[in-house]
C-alpha positions as CSV (number, residue, x, y, z in Angstrom):
1,X,0.3,0.0,-0.2
2,X,1.4,3.4,-1.2
3,X,0.4,6.2,1.4
4,X,0.7,8.4,-1.6
5,X,-0.7,8.1,-5.6
6,X,2.3,7.5,-7.5
7,X,3.4,10.3,-9.8
8,X,6.2,10.4,-12.5
9,X,9.5,10.5,-11.4
10,X,12.2,13.0,-12.9
11,X,16.0,11.5,-14.0
12,X,17.9,12.3,-11.0
13,X,21.1,14.2,-11.3
14,X,24.2,12.7,-10.6
15,X,25.9,9.2,-10.8
16,X,25.6,8.5,-7.0
17,X,21.7,9.6,-7.2
18,X,21.1,7.8,-10.5
19,X,22.7,4.2,-8.8
20,X,20.4,4.7,-5.2
21,X,17.1,5.4,-7.6
22,X,18.4,2.6,-9.6
23,X,18.0,0.1,-6.4
24,X,22.0,-0.2,-5.5
25,X,22.7,-0.9,-2.4
26,X,26.1,-0.7,-2.0
27,X,25.4,3.1,-3.3
28,X,22.8,3.5,-0.7
29,X,25.0,2.6,2.0
30,X,28.1,4.8,0.7
31,X,25.0,7.4,0.6
32,X,24.2,7.3,4.4
33,X,27.8,6.6,5.5
34,X,28.1,10.4,3.5
35,X,24.9,11.5,5.2
36,X,26.1,11.0,8.3
37,X,29.9,12.5,8.4
38,X,30.0,15.8,10.3
39,X,33.2,16.8,8.0
40,X,32.1,20.2,6.0
41,X,32.5,18.9,2.3
42,X,30.5,16.0,3.3
43,X,27.9,17.9,4.6
44,X,27.7,19.8,1.4
45,X,27.8,16.9,-0.8
46,X,25.1,15.1,1.1
47,X,22.7,17.8,1.1
48,X,23.3,18.1,-2.9
49,X,22.5,14.3,-3.0
50,X,19.4,14.9,-0.8
51,X,17.9,17.6,-3.0
52,X,18.4,14.6,-6.1
53,X,16.9,12.9,-4.5
54,X,13.9,14.0,-2.7
55,X,11.6,14.0,-5.6
56,X,12.0,10.2,-5.3
57,X,10.9,10.2,-1.8
58,X,7.8,9.8,-0.2
59,X,5.9,7.1,-1.1
60,X,7.0,4.7,1.6
61,X,5.5,3.4,4.8
62,X,7.5,5.1,7.8
63,X,7.3,3.2,10.6
64,X,9.2,4.1,13.7
65,X,9.4,1.0,16.4
66,X,10.7,1.4,20.7
67,X,10.0,-0.6,23.3
68,X,11.9,-1.2,26.7
69,X,15.1,-3.2,27.2
70,X,14.4,-7.1,25.9
71,X,11.1,-7.0,24.6
72,X,12.5,-8.6,21.6
73,X,12.5,-5.5,19.2
74,X,14.9,-7.2,17.0
75,X,13.5,-10.1,16.6
76,X,10.2,-8.5,16.1
77,X,11.5,-6.7,13.3
78,X,13.1,-10.0,11.7
79,X,10.1,-11.8,11.9
80,X,8.0,-8.5,10.6
81,X,10.7,-7.7,7.9
82,X,10.1,-11.7,6.6
83,X,6.3,-11.5,6.6
84,X,6.9,-7.8,4.3
85,X,9.2,-9.4,2.2
86,X,6.9,-12.8,1.5
87,X,4.0,-9.9,0.5
88,X,6.1,-8.6,-1.9
89,X,7.6,-5.5,-0.2
90,X,11.1,-4.3,-0.2
91,X,11.9,-3.6,3.3
92,X,14.9,-1.2,4.8
93,X,15.9,-1.1,8.8
94,X,17.8,1.8,10.3
95,X,18.6,0.0,13.8
96,X,19.8,2.9,15.8
97,X,22.7,1.5,18.0
98,X,24.4,2.7,20.9
99,X,27.5,4.6,20.3
100,X,30.8,3.2,21.5
101,X,31.9,5.6,24.8
102,X,35.6,4.6,23.0
103,X,35.2,4.6,19.6
104,X,31.5,7.0,18.9
105,X,31.1,4.1,16.4
106,X,27.8,1.6,16.6
107,X,28.1,-1.1,18.6
108,X,26.4,-2.7,16.1
109,X,24.6,-5.5,17.8
110,X,21.2,-5.4,16.3
111,X,22.2,-6.1,13.0
112,X,23.3,-9.5,14.2
113,X,19.5,-10.3,15.6
114,X,18.2,-9.6,12.5
115,X,20.0,-12.9,10.8
116,X,16.7,-13.2,7.7
117,X,16.7,-9.5,7.1
118,X,20.7,-9.1,6.4
119,X,20.9,-12.2,3.7
120,X,17.6,-11.2,1.9
121,X,18.2,-8.9,-1.7
122,X,15.1,-6.8,-0.8
123,X,16.2,-6.0,2.7
124,X,18.7,-3.3,3.8
125,X,19.9,-3.6,7.3
126,X,21.8,-0.2,8.5
127,X,22.9,0.2,12.1
128,X,23.8,3.8,13.0
129,X,25.3,5.0,16.1
130,X,23.6,7.5,18.3
131,X,26.9,9.7,18.4
132,X,25.3,11.5,21.9
133,X,22.3,12.2,20.0
134,X,18.7,12.3,22.5
135,X,15.7,10.8,21.4
136,X,16.6,7.4,20.5
137,X,17.4,8.2,17.1
138,X,20.6,9.4,15.2
139,X,20.7,12.3,14.1
140,X,20.7,11.9,10.2
141,X,18.1,9.1,10.4
142,X,15.5,11.6,8.7
143,X,17.6,12.0,6.2
144,X,18.6,8.2,5.7
145,X,14.8,7.1,5.5
146,X,14.6,9.7,2.7
147,X,17.7,8.1,0.8
148,X,16.2,4.3,1.5
149,X,12.9,5.7,-0.2
150,X,14.8,7.1,-2.8
151,X,16.2,3.2,-3.4
152,X,12.4,1.8,-3.8
153,X,12.2,0.7,-0.4
154,X,8.9,0.9,0.4
155,X,8.5,-0.3,4.0
156,X,10.8,2.1,6.3
157,X,11.6,0.5,9.7
158,X,12.9,2.8,12.4
159,X,14.0,1.0,15.7
160,X,15.1,3.1,18.4
161,X,17.9,2.2,20.9
162,X,15.3,2.0,23.9
163,X,12.4,3.4,25.7
164,X,11.6,6.3,28.1
165,X,12.1,10.2,28.6
166,X,13.7,10.9,25.4
167,X,12.8,7.7,23.5
168,X,10.3,9.7,21.4
169,X,11.9,11.7,18.5
170,X,11.1,8.9,16.3
171,X,7.9,9.3,16.4
172,X,8.3,12.6,14.9
173,X,9.4,11.6,11.9
174,X,7.5,8.8,11.1
175,X,3.9,8.1,9.7
176,X,3.2,5.4,12.7
177,X,5.1,5.0,16.1
178,X,4.4,1.2,17.9
179,X,5.5,0.5,20.9
180,X,6.3,-3.1,21.9
181,X,5.6,-4.3,25.5
182,X,6.7,-7.0,28.0
183,X,3.9,-9.2,29.3
184,X,3.7,-7.5,32.4
185,X,1.3,-6.8,35.3
186,X,0.3,-4.8,38.2
187,X,3.3,-2.3,39.4
188,X,5.3,-3.6,36.5
189,X,3.2,-1.8,34.1
190,X,4.1,1.7,35.3
191,X,7.7,0.9,34.1
192,X,6.5,2.7,30.6
193,X,6.1,6.5,31.0
194,X,2.9,7.6,30.1
195,X,3.4,9.6,27.6
196,X,5.0,7.4,25.2
197,X,1.6,5.0,25.6
198,X,0.1,8.4,24.5
199,X,2.5,8.8,21.1
200,X,2.1,5.1,20.4
201,X,-0.3,5.0,17.6
202,X,-0.4,1.2,18.0
203,X,0.7,-1.0,21.3
204,X,2.2,-4.7,20.5
205,X,3.0,-6.9,23.5
206,X,5.5,-9.4,22.2
207,X,6.4,-13.0,23.5
208,X,3.4,-13.9,23.5
209,X,3.9,-17.8,23.5
210,X,4.5,-20.6,25.9
211,X,4.2,-19.5,29.9
212,X,3.6,-16.2,28.7
213,X,1.0,-16.6,26.3
214,X,-1.7,-16.1,29.4
215,X,0.3,-13.0,30.7
216,X,0.7,-11.5,27.5
217,X,-3.3,-11.7,26.9
218,X,-3.9,-10.2,30.5
219,X,-0.9,-7.0,29.7
220,X,-2.8,-7.0,26.2
221,X,-5.9,-6.6,28.2
222,X,-4.6,-3.9,30.5
223,X,-3.6,-1.7,28.3
224,X,-6.3,-1.8,26.4
225,X,-8.4,-0.5,29.6
226,X,-5.7,2.3,30.1
227,X,-6.0,3.6,26.5
228,X,-9.5,4.5,25.9
229,X,-8.5,6.7,28.8
230,X,-6.4,8.6,27.3
231,X,-6.9,11.1,24.3
232,X,-6.3,10.0,20.7
233,X,-3.8,11.5,19.3
234,X,-5.9,11.5,16.3
235,X,-9.6,11.5,15.6
236,X,-9.2,9.2,13.1
237,X,-7.7,5.7,14.3
238,X,-8.5,4.5,17.9
239,X,-5.1,2.8,19.3
240,X,-5.5,-0.9,19.3
241,X,-3.1,-3.4,21.7
242,X,-2.2,-6.5,20.1
243,X,-0.5,-9.7,21.0
244,X,2.1,-11.4,19.2
245,X,5.1,-14.1,19.1
246,X,8.5,-12.5,17.2
247,X,10.2,-15.8,17.9
248,X,7.5,-18.1,16.9
249,X,6.2,-14.9,14.0
250,X,2.6,-15.4,15.2
251,X,0.2,-12.5,15.1
252,X,2.6,-10.7,13.0
253,X,-0.2,-10.8,10.4
254,X,-2.4,-9.0,12.3
255,X,0.5,-6.1,13.3
256,X,0.8,-5.7,9.7
257,X,-2.9,-5.4,8.9
258,X,-3.3,-2.6,11.7
259,X,-0.4,-0.6,10.3
260,X,-2.2,-0.8,6.7
261,X,-5.4,0.3,8.2
262,X,-3.6,2.8,10.1
263,X,-2.3,4.5,6.7
264,X,-5.3,3.7,5.0
265,X,-7.8,5.6,7.1
266,X,-4.9,8.6,7.7
267,X,-4.4,8.9,4.4
268,X,-7.6,9.2,3.5
269,X,-8.6,12.2,5.8
270,X,-5.2,13.5,4.9
271,X,-3.9,13.5,8.3
272,X,-0.2,11.9,7.2
273,X,0.3,14.6,4.4
274,X,-0.4,17.1,7.3
275,X,1.7,15.2,9.3
276,X,4.6,14.9,7.3
277,X,4.1,19.0,6.5
278,X,4.7,19.3,10.1
279,X,7.5,17.0,10.6
280,X,9.5,18.8,7.8
281,X,8.6,21.9,9.8
282,X,10.5,21.2,12.9
283,X,13.4,19.1,11.3
284,X,14.4,22.7,9.8
285,X,14.5,24.5,13.2
286,X,15.9,21.2,14.3
287,X,18.8,21.4,12.4
288,X,19.1,25.3,12.6
289,X,19.4,24.7,16.2
290,X,22.3,21.8,15.9
291,X,24.0,23.8,12.7
292,X,24.2,26.8,15.3
293,X,25.1,25.2,18.5
294,X,27.9,23.7,16.5
295,X,28.9,26.6,14.9
296,X,28.8,28.4,18.4
297,X,31.3,25.7,20.3
298,X,33.6,26.1,17.1
299,X,34.0,30.1,17.8
300,X,37.3,30.8,18.4
301,X,36.1,33.9,21.1
302,X,33.4,31.2,22.8
303,X,36.5,28.2,22.5
304,X,38.5,31.0,24.3
305,X,36.5,31.9,27.2
306,X,34.2,28.9,27.5
307,X,37.0,27.0,29.8
308,X,36.4,29.9,32.3
309,X,32.8,30.5,32.2
310,X,32.2,27.1,33.0
311,X,34.5,27.0,36.3
312,X,32.9,30.2,37.6
313,X,29.2,28.4,36.4
314,X,30.4,25.0,38.5
315,X,32.0,27.1,41.6
316,X,29.1,28.9,41.8
317,X,30.3,32.9,41.1
318,X,28.3,33.1,37.9
319,X,25.0,32.3,37.2
320,X,24.5,30.1,33.7
321,X,22.2,32.9,32.3
322,X,24.8,35.7,32.6
323,X,27.4,32.9,31.2
324,X,25.3,32.1,28.3
325,X,25.3,35.7,27.5
326,X,28.9,36.3,27.5
327,X,29.0,33.3,25.1
328,X,26.6,34.6,22.6
329,X,27.9,38.2,22.8
330,X,31.1,36.3,21.7
331,X,29.5,34.0,19.3
332,X,28.0,37.2,17.8
333,X,30.5,40.3,17.9
334,X,28.4,42.4,20.3
335,X,31.7,42.9,23.0
336,X,31.4,42.4,26.5
């Protein structure tokens, strides 16, 4: 199912863009490496590449998937991906791994747990390091997602690091936000913050197999009752609570059927188009904020005084707002 009516695709400009649109997975991998680079010359090349790819984007289902540690996100995505491939879809997975504190690179654990998908020629799995970015996603996840769309992958799955108060940024870059849950009960349900439950468009209790099957059913019932008490994010959609076993690949078809119902309902109402427009505006200002922050830290005048100001703030001899004003004055050339 497409979220938009297909339109004639203009000829992409540049050899890298043409290779990506032709479905060259190596070209796509190189493009994402370029996109994730922080070098100034690489950023300029990445921006030009994205401009060339942009007319070939917007036709995929963008699905964000989060959940607490141990819920089986990677196993679930592997099972869901195999189901989609069986339906004739091309699947891209952007798995955001925790960054190594030593090298800053991705630990790459998720890719090893998606063995079936990594072996398929109709799937693309890309682990990316968070590199200190909050929100459960890497800073360049949005750009990588567009590159995957341009390469012809019609289902983009974005797996976040985990779940918590800061792990919700993925909801602001996808069409649908899915929250995976563990079979639990009573006080254990408090382990998931209400805020992230309110943002979810679909709740799925995983590990509904063996001794946990009954607990999964009870957990789904508890969450279904709780969801009815929350204000729905969309007037066109009531959030369902489903159960599945990613290990046994049971219930996966029902999960995807719910995704398709959601996309159909919100596409018909125009809500997906409006959501993507809002996300693009927010992306613009997020990029402005991040770029200004990086430029501020790199400014010679700021670098010359930041150590002293941080020491005064830490010692309690200078208030943080006053220190911030001094740094901004140096950055903007306004004098002391």
